[in-house]
C-alpha positions in Angstrom: 44.2 111.2 105.0 40.7 112.7 104.7 39.8 110.6 101.6 41.1 107.6 103.7 38.8 108.4 106.4 35.9 108.8 104.3 36.8 105.5 102.4 37.0 103.6 105.8 33.8 105.0 107.1 31.7 104.3 103.9 33.3 100.5 104.0 32.3 100.6 107.4 28.5 101.5 106.8 28.5 99.0 103.8 29.7 96.2 106.2 27.1 97.0 108.7 24.4 97.5 106.1 24.8 94.1 104.6 25.1 92.5 108.0 21.7 94.0 108.9 19.9 93.5 105.6 19.4 89.6 105.9 18.6 89.8 109.3 15.7 92.4 108.8 14.2 90.3 106.0 14.7 87.0 107.8 11.8 85.2 108.8 12.3 83.8 112.6 10.7 80.2 113.2 11.2 77.7 116.3 11.3 74.3 116.5 11.6 71.7 119.4 14.1 69.0 119.7 13.2 66.2 122.5 15.0 63.0 122.8 15.3 59.9 124.9 11.9 59.8 126.8 12.7 56.1 127.9 9.3 55.6 129.3 9.2 52.8 131.9 5.6 51.6 132.2 6.8 49.6 135.4 7.6 52.7 137.6 4.3 54.1 139.4 6.0 57.0 140.8 5.6 55.9 144.3 9.2 55.2 145.2 9.9 52.3 143.2 12.8 50.5 144.8 13.9 48.6 141.4 13.9 50.0 137.8 11.4 48.0 135.7 12.1 44.4 136.0 15.6 45.0 137.7 17.3 44.9 134.3 18.3 48.6 134.5 20.8 47.8 137.4 22.2 45.0 135.3 22.4 46.8 131.9 24.4 49.8 132.8 22.7 51.1 136.0 26.4 51.3 137.3 25.8 54.6 139.2 23.0 53.2 141.5 25.0 53.5 144.6 26.2 56.8 144.2 24.0 58.8 142.0 22.5 62.0 143.1 18.9 61.9 144.4 19.3 58.5 145.5 16.3 58.3 148.0 14.4 55.7 150.1 12.3 53.5 148.0 9.3 54.8 150.1 9.5 58.3 149.3 7.3 59.4 146.7 8.9 60.0 143.4 6.1 61.0 141.1 8.8 62.4 138.5 11.2 59.5 138.9 14.7 59.2 140.3 18.1 59.6 139.2 18.1 56.0 139.5 15.9 55.0 136.7 14.1 56.0 133.5 11.0 58.2 133.0 7.8 57.6 134.7 4.7 58.5 132.9 4.1 61.8 135.0 7.4 62.8 133.8 6.9 62.1 130.2 3.7 64.1 130.3 5.0 66.9 132.1 8.0 67.4 129.2 5.1 67.4 126.6 3.2 69.7 128.9 5.9 72.0 129.1 6.8 72.3 125.6 3.0 73.1 124.6 2.8 75.8 127.4 5.9 77.3 126.2 5.3 78.0 122.6 1.8 76.3 122.1 1.6 75.0 118.5 3.5 78.3 117.1 6.4 76.2 115.9 7.5 75.0 112.5 7.8 71.5 113.7 9.2 69.1 116.4 12.3 66.8 115.9 12.2 63.6 118.0 15.1 61.5 117.9 14.5 58.4 119.5 14.5 56.1 122.4 11.0 56.1 123.7 11.0 52.9 125.5 13.1 52.2 128.8 16.2 50.2 128.0 15.4 47.3 129.9 12.4 46.8 127.7 14.3 46.1 124.6 16.0 43.3 126.3 15.6 39.8 125.3 12.2 38.3 126.9 9.0 36.7 125.8 6.9 40.1 125.9 9.8 42.4 125.0 8.4 43.4 121.7 4.9 44.2 122.9 6.4 46.2 125.9 8.7 48.4 123.5 5.7 48.9 121.0 3.4 49.7 123.8 5.5 52.3 125.4 6.6 54.0 122.0 2.7 53.9 120.9 2.0 55.8 124.5 4.5 58.5 123.7 3.5 58.8 120.3 -0.4 59.3 121.0 0.6 61.8 123.8 2.5 64.0 121.3 -0.1 63.9 118.8 -2.7 64.9 121.6 -0.6 68.0 122.7 0.4 69.0 119.2 -2.3 67.9 117.1 -1.6 70.4 114.1 2.2 70.1 114.3 4.6 68.5 112.0 6.4 65.8 114.1 9.5 64.2 112.6 10.5 61.0 114.5 13.8 58.6 114.1 14.1 55.3 115.3 16.3 54.8 118.5 17.9 51.5 119.5 15.5 51.4 122.3 12.3 51.8 119.9 13.2 48.2 118.2 13.3 44.7 119.8 15.8 43.2 120.2 17.5 46.6 121.2 19.5 48.1 118.5 18.9 45.3 115.8 17.4 47.4 113.1 18.9 45.2 110.1 17.3 41.8 109.8 18.5 40.8 106.3 15.3 41.1 103.9 12.9 41.9 106.3 12.0 45.3 107.6 9.0 44.4 110.0 10.3 46.7 112.9 9.9 49.7 110.4 6.5 48.7 109.3 5.2 48.7 112.7 6.6 52.0 113.6 5.4 53.5 110.5 1.7 52.7 111.5 2.3 54.6 114.6 3.9 57.7 112.8 1.7 57.8 109.5 -0.1 60.9 110.7 3.1 62.7 110.3 5.0 61.1 107.4 3.9 61.9 103.8 3.5 58.9 101.5 7.1 59.0 99.9 8.6 59.6 103.4 6.6 56.6 104.5 8.0 54.4 101.7 11.6 54.7 102.5 10.9 54.6 106.1 9.2 51.0 105.7 12.3 50.1 103.7 15.1 51.1 106.2 13.9 53.3 108.8 15.0 56.8 107.1 13.4 59.4 105.2 13.3 63.1 103.9 10.9 65.9 104.4 11.1 68.6 101.7 9.6 71.7 103.4 9.4 73.9 99.9 8.1 76.8 101.7 11.4 77.0 103.8 13.8 75.6 101.2 14.6 73.0 103.6 15.3 69.1 103.6 14.8 67.5 106.7 16.8 64.1 106.6 16.0 61.7 109.0 18.7 59.1 109.4 18.7 55.4 111.1 22.0 55.6 112.5 21.4 52.5 114.4 22.5 50.7 111.2 26.1 52.1 112.3 26.2 51.0 115.9 28.7 49.1 117.3 26.1 47.1 118.9 24.3 46.1 115.7 25.2 42.6 115.2 23.6 42.2 112.0 25.8 45.3 110.4 29.2 44.6 112.6 29.5 40.8 111.5 29.8 41.7 107.7 31.8 44.1 105.5 28.6 46.1 103.9 29.7 49.4 103.6 26.0 50.7 102.9 23.7 48.6 104.9 19.9 49.3 103.9 21.4 51.6 101.0 21.1 54.5 103.6 24.2 56.2 102.2 23.5 56.1 98.9 20.1 57.5 99.5 21.6 60.2 101.8 24.0 61.4 99.2 21.2 61.4 96.8 19.2 63.9 99.1 22.5 66.2 99.5 22.9 66.3 95.9 19.3 67.6 95.3 19.5 69.9 98.1 22.8 71.4 96.3 21.3 71.7 92.8 17.9 73.3 94.2 20.2 75.6 96.1 18.3 74.5 99.4 19.7 73.7 102.7 19.5 70.6 104.8 18.9 69.5 108.6 20.3 66.0 109.3 18.8 64.4 112.6 19.4 61.1 114.2 19.3 59.0 117.2 23.2 57.5 117.7 25.6 60.4 116.9 29.2 60.0 115.2 32.3 60.9 117.0 33.4 60.3 120.8 31.4 60.4 123.8 32.7 63.0 126.2 32.1 61.8 129.6 34.4 58.7 129.3 37.9 59.0 130.7 39.0 55.6 131.0 41.7 53.7 128.9 40.1 54.0 125.5 37.8 56.2 123.7 34.0 55.3 123.9 32.1 55.8 120.7 29.0 54.2 119.2 29.5 54.3 115.4 31.7 51.3 113.8 34.8 53.0 112.5 34.2 52.4 109.0 30.9 54.0 109.3 32.3 57.0 111.4 34.8 57.7 108.6 32.0 57.4 105.8 29.9 59.7 107.6 32.3 62.2 108.2 33.4 62.4 104.7 29.8 62.9 103.6 29.5 66.0 105.8 32.8 67.2 104.6 31.7 67.0 101.1 28.3 68.5 101.3 29.0 70.9 104.1 27.9 74.1 101.7 24.3 72.7 102.2 24.0 71.3 105.6 22.6 73.8 107.9 22.7 71.6 111.1 22.8 68.3 112.6 20.8 67.0 115.7 21.3 64.0 117.6 20.4 62.4 121.0 21.3 59.1 122.7 24.1 60.6 124.8 21.9 62.0 127.4 24.4 64.9 127.4 24.5 68.5 126.5 27.2 68.9 124.1 28.3 69.7 120.6 30.7 68.9 117.8 32.6 70.7 115.4 33.5 69.0 111.8 36.5 70.7 109.9 37.7 70.4 106.3 41.2 69.3 105.3 42.8 72.7 106.2 41.4 72.6 109.5 38.7 75.1 108.8 35.5 74.5 110.8 32.8 74.1 108.4 29.9 72.2 110.2 28.6 71.2 113.6 26.4 68.9 115.5 24.4 69.5 118.4 23.7 66.9 120.9 20.6 67.3 123.1 20.2 66.1 126.7 17.6 63.5 127.7 14.1 63.5 129.2 15.1 60.5 131.1 17.2 61.3 134.2 19.1 58.1 134.7 22.5 57.9 133.7 23.0 56.5 130.2 24.7 53.5 131.1 27.1 54.0 128.1 30.2 54.1 130.7 30.4 53.6 134.2 30.4 56.7 136.3 29.0 59.3 134.0 26.2 60.3 136.4 22.5 61.3 135.7 21.1 64.3 134.4 18.1 66.7 135.2 15.4 65.8 132.5 15.6 68.2 129.6 13.8 69.7 126.4 15.2 72.1 123.7 13.8 75.0 121.7 15.6 75.9 118.8 15.4 79.6 116.9 16.2 79.5 113.2 16.2 81.6 110.1 13.3 80.2 107.9 14.8 81.6 104.8 18.2 79.7 104.8 18.0 77.2 107.9 20.7 79.2 109.8 20.4 78.3 113.3 20.2 81.5 115.2 20.0 80.3 118.9 18.7 77.7 121.1 17.2 77.7 124.8 17.4 74.7 126.8 14.9 74.1 129.5 15.3 71.6 132.3 13.4 70.0 135.3 15.0 70.1 138.7 14.0 66.4 139.6 14.6 66.7 143.3 12.5 69.8 143.7 9.5 68.6 141.6 9.4 65.4 143.8 9.3 67.6 146.8 6.7 69.9 145.9 4.7 67.5 143.9 4.7 69.4 140.7 6.8 69.9 137.7 8.3 73.5 137.0 10.3 73.3 133.9 12.8 76.4 133.6 15.0 77.9 131.3 18.4 76.5 132.2 20.5 78.9 129.5 20.2 80.6 126.2 23.3 79.6 123.7 24.1 83.1 122.6 23.9 84.7 126.1 26.0 81.8 127.8 28.9 81.7 125.4 28.6 85.4 124.0 28.4 84.2 120.5 26.3 85.6 117.7 24.5 82.6 116.5 25.2 78.9 116.1 27.7 78.4 113.5 31.0 76.2 113.1 33.4 79.2 113.7 31.3 80.3 117.1 31.3 76.5 118.4 35.1 76.2 117.6 35.6 79.2 119.6 33.8 78.2 122.4 35.6 74.6 122.4 39.1 76.7 122.2 37.8 78.7 125.1 37.0 75.7 127.4 40.8 75.1 127.3 41.9 78.5 128.2 39.1 80.2 130.1 37.9 78.1 133.3 34.6 80.0 133.4 33.6 79.1 129.8 34.5 75.3 130.8 32.6 75.6 133.9 29.7 77.0 132.2 29.9 74.0 129.5 30.4 71.5 132.2 27.4 72.5 134.2 25.0 72.2 131.3 26.7 69.3 130.1 25.2 67.6 133.2 22.0 69.6 132.9 22.6 71.6 136.1 22.4 68.5 138.5 23.9 69.0 142.3 27.2 67.1 143.0 29.0 67.3 140.0 32.3 65.1 139.5 35.7 67.1 139.6 36.9 67.4 136.3 40.6 67.7 136.1 43.0 68.6 133.1 42.5 65.2 131.3 38.8 65.3 131.8 38.6 68.8 130.2 41.1 67.7 127.3 38.6 64.8 126.7 35.8 67.2 126.4 37.7 69.3 124.2 38.9 66.4 121.8 35.3 65.0 121.8 34.1 68.3 120.7 36.7 69.0 118.1 37.7 65.5 116.6 34.9 63.4 115.2 37.6 61.0 113.6 38.8 58.3 115.9 42.4 58.4 115.1 42.3 62.0 115.2 40.7 62.0 118.7 43.7 59.8 119.9 46.2 62.3 118.3 44.6 65.3 119.8 44.7 63.5 123.5 48.2 62.7 123.0 49.4 65.9 121.7 48.0 67.7 124.8 49.6 65.1 127.1 53.2 65.8 125.4 52.4 69.4 125.4 51.4 69.4 129.2 54.6 67.4 129.9 56.9 69.5 128.3 55.9 72.3 130.4 56.8 70.3 133.4 59.5 68.3 132.8 62.9 67.8 130.7 63.3 66.1 127.5 63.9 62.6 128.8 61.0 63.1 131.1 58.6 64.1 128.4 59.4 61.3 126.4 58.8 58.8 129.5 55.6 60.4 130.1 54.3 60.1 126.6 55.1 56.3 126.8 53.4 56.0 129.8 50.3 57.8 128.8 50.1 56.0 125.6 50.3 52.4 127.5 47.7 53.7 129.9 45.2 55.0 127.2 46.0 52.0 124.8 46.8 54.1 122.0 49.1 52.5 119.2 52.4 54.1 119.1 52.3 54.5 115.4 50.0 57.6 115.9 53.3 59.5 117.2 53.8 60.7 113.5 51.7 63.1 111.8 50.1 64.6 115.0 47.7 67.2 114.0 48.3 70.6 116.1 45.0 72.3 117.2 
């Protein structure tokens, strides 16, 4: 018995030492992730009653009548309103906040697109120049405040004209114009692939890290050029993407993937059918790529959704193997992606990572209370939360995020914490019932569209069984399927979570 206790004690010490040693030797670094500025040059900050030229209301501004912070148009709104995209004062305050929090003591800055207001990319005689001017203004601002910092931008749907149309047959003119703005940050080899198709890789030898910037606008459902043909690899990006992943594997390096439009399901849409942005074939192909190379992928970072959320990717055996972090937007206006999703407070994100292996250790989310900022006439950016503290997890890894997602269904306080930061601490959050919670859970854990449908139906069936007899359960399942518009063939082979 004494020998057994001694062996157990020694084993415990070995485990502790093995756990602590990498941490002791780890180099700690930081980088910013900022997204969706949506700068609207037509907003003066003096209480603009309409956003831009009024197209904001037409193209997705569905929350204008009931958004939080709806103020009289004569009230000074220096930092903007929840009805509209960003004023210049708001954009400047966000960049100033990043500089004041860290200075230039960061490894790099990820900038995941959509710098122009959405209405600017609508058809119009001067739409192209307006979009270019907005992206140029934000680019110069970041260069001014971070002159010695590596900045890695990606193309958002609102950064090209017409909006989201980033595949033009044999011409890549939009990328040539953007590369002129971003040449200061892109080495020649990165600039070459960017001009070809709006994507590039940065190989940071010192960090053993490959930063892969994807042009996911190719895969968007609103990209008519790719939606209207059966090309499985527009722009040759998937073939190039896999070649970089293979190179990283051979070199025993790690990879960060970042882009604008994310794969998977939008978690704030609770209507009949799930809302997503990737065309189905591209969603499946991207998912398969991540599953095949999860051993080298240390993180994935996206914008577009304007929400603070995450996604977990699993292997065929249901083991969590990778993750995606969705960063909330600088723009306060509701994203216009689905009716009633509501606005957010402006946000920026600081990520802490191990410079030896790319492991993301933590992140701190900062936000601006927009109502308060307008009332006092100055922007006071504050830390909204810290990931490891909020969720009581050791770091950001697939198992930790899987556990957070699971706890959202079983621990009301965990879900409420998540739901509050998902809307970036804005007041007047809508009530989130059982179906709403299930949508958030299934969006976080099921990237594949068919698997998401199965996840929702499985939960509804379980809920029905707990309250009804067998015949009532079957009837309820049929009704829910009709309501959600999910084909009946998905009943077979449900994946139980």
